C-alpha positions as CSV (number, residue, x, y, z in Angstrom):
1,X,26.0,6.7,-14.6
2,X,25.6,5.4,-11.2
3,X,25.6,1.6,-10.7
4,X,22.9,0.3,-7.5
5,X,22.5,-2.9,-5.7
6,X,18.9,-3.5,-6.2
7,X,16.2,-6.4,-5.8
8,X,12.9,-6.7,-7.6
9,X,10.2,-8.4,-5.1
10,X,7.1,-9.0,-5.6
11,X,4.4,-8.7,-2.1
12,X,1.4,-9.3,-2.3
13,X,-0.2,-8.0,-5.3
14,X,2.2,-5.0,-5.6
15,X,5.8,-5.2,-6.8
16,X,8.5,-3.1,-6.2
17,X,12.5,-2.2,-6.1
18,X,13.9,-3.1,-2.8
19,X,17.1,-1.1,-1.8
20,X,19.3,-1.0,1.3
21,X,19.5,2.4,2.8
22,X,23.4,2.3,2.8
23,X,22.8,2.6,-1.1
24,X,20.8,5.6,-1.2
25,X,21.8,8.9,-1.5
26,X,23.0,9.8,2.2
27,X,21.4,13.3,1.7
28,X,17.6,13.2,1.3
29,X,17.1,15.9,-0.4
30,X,18.7,13.5,-3.4
31,X,16.1,11.4,-2.6
32,X,13.1,12.4,-5.1
33,X,15.7,12.9,-7.7
34,X,17.3,9.6,-7.6
35,X,14.1,7.4,-7.0
36,X,12.4,9.5,-10.3
37,X,15.7,8.6,-12.0
38,X,15.9,5.1,-10.8
39,X,12.1,4.4,-11.9
40,X,12.4,6.0,-15.3
41,X,9.7,8.8,-14.3
42,X,7.9,10.9,-15.3
43,X,6.9,9.0,-17.9
44,X,3.6,7.3,-19.1
45,X,5.4,4.4,-19.9
46,X,8.3,4.2,-17.8
47,X,10.9,2.9,-20.3
48,X,13.9,4.7,-19.6
49,X,13.7,2.8,-16.1
50,X,12.7,0.2,-13.5
51,X,9.4,1.7,-13.0
52,X,6.1,-1.1,-14.7
53,X,3.8,1.9,-15.6
54,X,1.3,0.8,-13.4
55,X,0.9,2.7,-9.5
56,X,1.1,-1.0,-8.2
57,X,4.5,-1.5,-9.9
58,X,6.1,1.6,-9.0
59,X,6.7,1.2,-5.5
60,X,10.1,1.1,-3.7
61,X,10.9,-0.2,-0.1
62,X,14.1,1.9,1.3
63,X,15.3,-1.0,4.0
64,X,18.1,-0.8,7.0
65,X,19.0,-2.7,9.9
66,X,17.6,-0.9,13.3
67,X,19.6,0.0,16.0
68,X,15.7,0.7,18.4
69,X,15.7,-1.7,20.9
70,X,13.0,-4.1,20.3
71,X,12.9,-3.1,16.2
72,X,14.7,-5.3,13.9
73,X,14.5,-3.5,10.5
74,X,13.3,0.1,9.8
75,X,11.6,0.3,6.1
76,X,10.8,3.3,4.2
77,X,8.2,3.5,1.7
78,X,8.4,5.4,-1.7
79,X,4.8,5.8,-4.0
80,X,6.7,7.0,-7.3
81,X,4.3,9.1,-9.6
82,X,4.7,7.9,-13.2
83,X,3.8,11.6,-14.8
84,X,4.4,13.5,-12.5
85,X,7.6,14.5,-10.8
86,X,7.0,13.8,-7.2
87,X,7.2,10.6,-5.1
88,X,4.6,10.7,-1.9
89,X,6.2,9.4,1.6
90,X,3.6,10.2,3.3
91,X,1.9,6.7,3.7
92,X,2.5,2.9,3.7
93,X,1.8,0.1,1.2
94,X,0.5,-3.1,3.4
95,X,1.7,-5.0,-0.1
96,X,4.9,-4.1,-0.4
97,X,5.3,-4.6,3.4
98,X,4.9,-8.1,2.8
99,X,7.9,-8.2,1.3
100,X,10.1,-6.6,3.9
101,X,10.4,-9.6,6.1
102,X,11.9,-12.0,3.4
103,X,13.9,-9.4,1.8
104,X,15.8,-8.7,5.0
105,X,16.0,-12.5,6.3
106,X,17.7,-12.8,3.4
107,X,20.3,-9.7,3.0
108,X,20.9,-11.1,6.5
109,X,19.9,-8.3,8.4
110,X,17.9,-10.8,10.6
111,X,19.0,-13.9,11.4
112,X,16.9,-17.1,10.2
113,X,15.1,-19.0,12.3
114,X,13.4,-23.1,11.3
115,X,10.5,-23.2,10.5
116,X,9.1,-19.4,11.4
117,X,11.0,-16.2,11.6
118,X,9.4,-13.2,13.5
119,X,10.4,-10.2,12.6
120,X,9.3,-6.8,13.8
121,X,9.5,-3.8,11.0
122,X,9.0,-0.4,12.1
123,X,7.3,1.7,8.9
124,X,9.4,5.4,9.0
125,X,6.8,6.6,7.1
126,X,4.2,6.3,9.3
127,X,6.2,5.3,12.9
128,X,4.4,2.4,13.2
129,X,5.2,-1.2,13.8
130,X,4.5,-4.5,11.9
131,X,4.9,-7.8,12.9
132,X,5.9,-9.9,10.0
133,X,6.3,-14.1,10.2
134,X,7.5,-16.2,7.3
135,X,8.3,-19.3,6.6
136,X,11.7,-20.5,6.8
137,X,13.8,-23.6,6.2
138,X,18.1,-24.6,5.9
139,X,18.8,-20.1,6.6
140,X,16.7,-19.1,3.1
141,X,12.9,-17.9,3.3
142,X,10.5,-20.6,1.6
143,X,8.7,-19.3,-1.8
144,X,6.6,-21.9,-2.1
145,X,3.4,-23.5,-0.7
146,X,-0.3,-24.1,-1.0
147,X,-1.5,-20.0,-0.3
148,X,-3.2,-18.5,-2.8
149,X,-4.0,-14.5,-3.0
150,X,-6.5,-12.9,-5.1
151,X,-4.7,-11.1,-7.9
152,X,-1.6,-12.9,-7.9
153,X,-1.5,-16.2,-9.9
154,X,-0.4,-19.6,-8.6
155,X,0.5,-20.2,-5.1
156,X,2.8,-19.4,-2.4
157,X,4.1,-19.8,1.3
158,X,1.8,-18.0,3.7
159,X,3.6,-14.3,5.3
160,X,1.2,-13.2,8.5
161,X,1.4,-9.8,8.6
162,X,-0.1,-8.0,11.7
163,X,-0.4,-4.5,11.8
164,X,-0.1,-3.2,15.3
165,X,-1.8,-0.2,16.9
166,X,-1.5,1.7,13.5
167,X,-5.0,4.2,14.7
168,X,-3.5,7.9,13.1
169,X,-0.6,6.4,10.9
170,X,-0.2,9.9,9.1
171,X,-2.5,12.2,11.1
172,X,-2.2,11.0,14.3
173,X,-5.9,10.9,14.6
174,X,-8.5,7.7,14.0
175,X,-10.5,10.6,12.1
176,X,-8.6,13.5,10.9
177,X,-11.4,15.9,10.2
178,X,-12.3,15.5,14.4
179,X,-15.2,13.5,13.1
180,X,-16.3,10.1,11.8
181,X,-18.7,11.3,9.2
182,X,-18.0,14.6,7.2
183,X,-20.5,16.4,5.0
184,X,-19.5,18.0,2.1
185,X,-20.5,19.9,-0.9
186,X,-19.4,18.7,-4.6
187,X,-20.8,20.0,-7.8
188,X,-23.7,21.6,-6.1
189,X,-24.6,18.1,-4.0
190,X,-24.1,17.3,-0.7
191,X,-22.2,14.1,0.4
192,X,-21.7,11.8,3.5
193,X,-18.3,10.4,3.5
194,X,-15.7,8.9,6.4
195,X,-12.1,9.7,6.4
196,X,-10.4,7.1,8.7
197,X,-6.5,7.1,9.3
198,X,-5.5,3.1,10.8
199,X,-2.4,2.1,9.1
200,X,-3.2,4.5,5.6
201,X,-5.9,7.4,5.7
202,X,-8.5,6.8,3.7
203,X,-11.6,8.3,2.6
204,X,-14.7,6.6,2.0
205,X,-18.2,7.1,-0.4
206,X,-21.2,4.8,-1.0
207,X,-21.3,3.7,-4.8
208,X,-24.5,4.7,-5.1
209,X,-24.3,8.2,-3.9
210,X,-22.0,8.8,-7.0
211,X,-23.9,6.6,-9.5
212,X,-21.9,3.6,-9.0
213,X,-22.4,0.3,-8.5
214,X,-19.8,-1.2,-6.4
215,X,-19.1,-4.3,-8.4
216,X,-17.2,-1.6,-11.6
217,X,-13.9,-4.0,-12.7
218,X,-11.3,-1.7,-13.5
219,X,-11.4,-1.1,-16.9
220,X,-15.0,-0.1,-16.7
221,X,-14.6,3.1,-15.0
222,X,-15.1,6.4,-17.2
223,X,-12.5,9.1,-17.4
224,X,-15.6,11.4,-15.8
225,X,-16.0,9.3,-13.2
226,X,-12.9,9.2,-12.1
227,X,-11.9,12.8,-12.5
228,X,-15.2,12.9,-10.0
229,X,-13.7,10.1,-7.5
230,X,-10.4,12.5,-7.7
231,X,-12.2,15.5,-7.0
232,X,-14.0,14.1,-4.0
233,X,-10.8,12.8,-2.8
234,X,-8.9,16.0,-3.1
235,X,-11.9,18.0,-0.8
236,X,-10.8,15.2,1.3
237,X,-6.8,15.8,1.5
238,X,-7.6,19.4,2.1
239,X,-9.5,18.3,5.3
240,X,-6.8,15.9,6.1
241,X,-4.7,18.9,6.3
242,X,-2.2,17.7,3.6
243,X,-2.7,20.2,1.0
244,X,-5.7,22.4,-1.2
245,X,-8.2,20.6,-2.7
246,X,-6.7,22.1,-5.9
247,X,-3.1,20.9,-5.4
248,X,-4.0,17.5,-3.9
249,X,-3.4,15.5,-6.9
250,X,0.3,16.6,-7.3
251,X,1.4,17.4,-3.6
252,X,-0.5,14.4,-2.4
253,X,-1.7,11.8,-4.6
254,X,-1.4,8.9,-2.9
255,X,-3.8,9.3,1.0
256,X,-5.9,9.3,1.8
257,X,-7.2,6.7,-0.9
258,X,-10.1,7.0,-2.6
259,X,-12.5,3.9,-1.5
260,X,-16.1,3.3,-2.9
261,X,-18.1,1.3,-1.0
262,X,-21.6,-0.9,-1.1
263,X,-23.3,-3.6,0.2
264,X,-22.6,-7.3,-0.5
265,X,-23.9,-8.6,-3.9
266,X,-23.0,-11.1,-6.2
267,X,-20.5,-9.8,-9.2
268,X,-17.7,-11.6,-11.5
269,X,-14.2,-10.5,-10.5
270,X,-11.3,-10.1,-13.2
271,X,-10.9,-14.1,-13.8
272,X,-15.1,-14.1,-14.7
273,X,-15.5,-15.4,-11.3
274,X,-18.6,-15.5,-9.3
275,X,-18.2,-13.9,-5.9
276,X,-21.7,-15.0,-4.2
277,X,-22.8,-12.2,-1.6
278,X,-22.8,-14.5,1.1
279,X,-19.2,-14.8,0.9
280,X,-17.8,-11.0,1.9
281,X,-19.2,-8.7,4.0
282,X,-18.5,-5.4,2.3
283,X,-18.0,-4.8,-1.8
284,X,-14.8,-1.9,-1.7
285,X,-13.0,-0.4,-4.6
286,X,-9.8,1.6,-4.0
287,X,-8.4,4.1,-6.3
288,X,-4.5,4.2,-6.6
289,X,-2.7,7.4,-7.5
290,X,-6.1,8.2,-9.3
291,X,-6.1,5.1,-11.2
292,X,-8.6,1.5,-10.2
293,X,-6.5,-0.8,-7.8
294,X,-6.2,-4.1,-9.5
295,X,-7.2,-5.8,-6.1
296,X,-7.3,-4.1,-3.0
297,X,-4.3,-2.2,-0.7
298,X,-3.1,-3.7,2.5
299,X,-3.3,-1.0,4.4
300,X,-6.9,-0.5,3.1
301,X,-7.8,-3.8,4.4
302,X,-6.2,-3.3,7.3
303,X,-8.0,0.9,8.0
304,X,-11.5,-0.4,6.1
305,X,-11.8,-3.5,8.7
306,X,-10.9,-0.9,11.8
307,X,-13.7,1.1,10.3
308,X,-16.1,-1.4,10.0
309,X,-15.2,-2.6,14.0
310,X,-15.6,1.6,15.2
311,X,-19.1,1.4,14.1
312,X,-19.3,5.0,14.1
313,X,-18.3,5.7,9.8
314,X,-20.9,5.8,7.0
315,X,-19.5,1.7,7.2
316,X,-22.5,1.1,9.5
317,X,-25.0,1.5,6.8
318,X,-23.9,-1.7,5.4
319,X,-22.2,-3.7,8.2
320,X,-24.7,-2.8,11.5
321,X,-22.4,-5.0,13.8
322,X,-18.6,-5.5,15.2
323,X,-17.0,-8.8,12.8
324,X,-13.9,-9.5,14.1
325,X,-13.0,-11.8,10.9
326,X,-14.2,-9.4,8.0
327,X,-14.1,-10.4,4.4
328,X,-13.8,-7.8,1.4
329,X,-15.2,-8.5,-2.1
330,X,-12.5,-6.6,-4.5
331,X,-12.1,-6.7,-7.8
332,X,-9.3,-9.6,-7.8
333,X,-11.6,-11.8,-5.2
334,X,-11.9,-12.0,-2.2
335,X,-9.6,-10.4,1.6
336,X,-9.6,-11.9,5.1
337,X,-8.8,-10.0,8.0
338,X,-8.6,-10.6,11.2
339,X,-8.9,-8.4,14.4
340,X,-7.3,-8.9,17.6
341,X,-9.0,-7.1,20.5
342,X,-8.0,-6.3,23.6
343,X,-9.8,-4.5,26.7
344,X,-12.1,-3.1,23.8
345,X,-9.8,-1.2,21.9
346,X,-8.1,-3.2,18.6
347,X,-4.7,-4.2,19.2
348,X,-3.8,-5.8,16.1
349,X,-5.0,-6.8,12.3
350,X,-3.5,-9.5,10.7
351,X,-3.7,-10.2,7.1
352,X,-2.1,-13.6,5.2
353,X,0.2,-12.5,2.1
354,X,2.6,-14.1,-0.2
355,X,5.8,-12.6,-1.6
356,X,8.8,-14.0,-3.7
357,X,12.1,-12.2,-5.1
358,X,12.2,-11.8,-8.6
359,X,15.8,-10.7,-9.7
360,X,18.8,-8.8,-7.7
361,X,21.8,-6.9,-9.6
362,X,22.5,-4.0,-10.2
363,X,20.6,-0.7,-11.6
364,X,22.3,2.2,-13.1
365,X,20.9,6.0,-13.4
366,X,20.9,8.6,-15.8
367,X,22.6,10.9,-13.4
368,X,25.2,10.8,-11.0
369,X,24.5,11.3,-7.2
370,X,27.7,12.8,-5.4
371,X,27.0,11.6,-2.2
372,X,26.2,8.0,-3.2
373,X,29.4,6.0,-1.3
374,X,31.9,6.1,-4.0
375,X,32.2,2.6,-4.6
376,X,28.5,2.7,-6.3
377,X,30.6,4.6,-9.1
378,X,30.3,3.4,-12.3
379,X,32.0,4.9,-15.1
380,X,31.1,4.6,-18.8
381,X,33.8,3.6,-21.1
382,X,34.9,6.0,-23.9
383,X,33.9,5.7,-27.0
């Protein structure tokens, strides 16, 4: 076995394992096997690893201090499959991104300045920058506060996360197919979809076009409906050039993210609270690794906001004017984003999150990885 220093952190509505890159295998060829081992995949329960048997808790952030001028830390995101022998490095996770700066500050990678420390993060998956502002006191990150985010119990200190120039994060194009609206043939039916790549690639679909209402909660989807949405997402993956539609579930399970949208209406969220139609601008339901997201991916909210502002996608059927403050109604409540525009172009989109450290210590892998630094080796006692 190998003994590896790890930190478990919650970032927004996700939870993940944070590892310094110096503690990863030096050969990138070993990263997938190492992370699968660490998380206990493939196994539906992830019983033999750190994974939480949910796509929102089967995530890893790999962090290092940057030597690039103007960049404080570099961050690589890994979505570890629960049931397949695969790790998806194509896109980023906005919720996990919100915990990167607190982790970097506590690890001493970034100097702590009171009352607010600004951290510039380069996400290596997308080669895009994220500006994070974190409250600090006496050299340490503040976690207590009054900020509440839907999908997370309690409150915490606000973390301001701004995605800068996030267009074409994975495909290098805002519209991966070259068109803001595509017509696809699915089960003999013509469907209008929009594939947009801003912070992460999403494929948008009107709920009514596939017999959904848009107010479904995660436990209300049938297996047939989930299979239907994955079929459409797989077609979009092929249109993006990621792989064939037949291979999409295995080779590109995390992107593009399936996103079902509908016009605002009254609905009850997962806590039973009534969310009124006049309190949100768009109903949105996202899939995460072929399962319904319990809230809303941050990169999904960022991409959706950009699509609304563009006024070119199928979202214009619901929101027919440009907005700089956007309220998105998701299963756990309502998320708000703020768009900053410069010379008619989106400069950044900001969200507010909370994050905190849950645990730090050592994890033990089942297998040895020879390229892991020797001081990380753990020898099993003879029995």
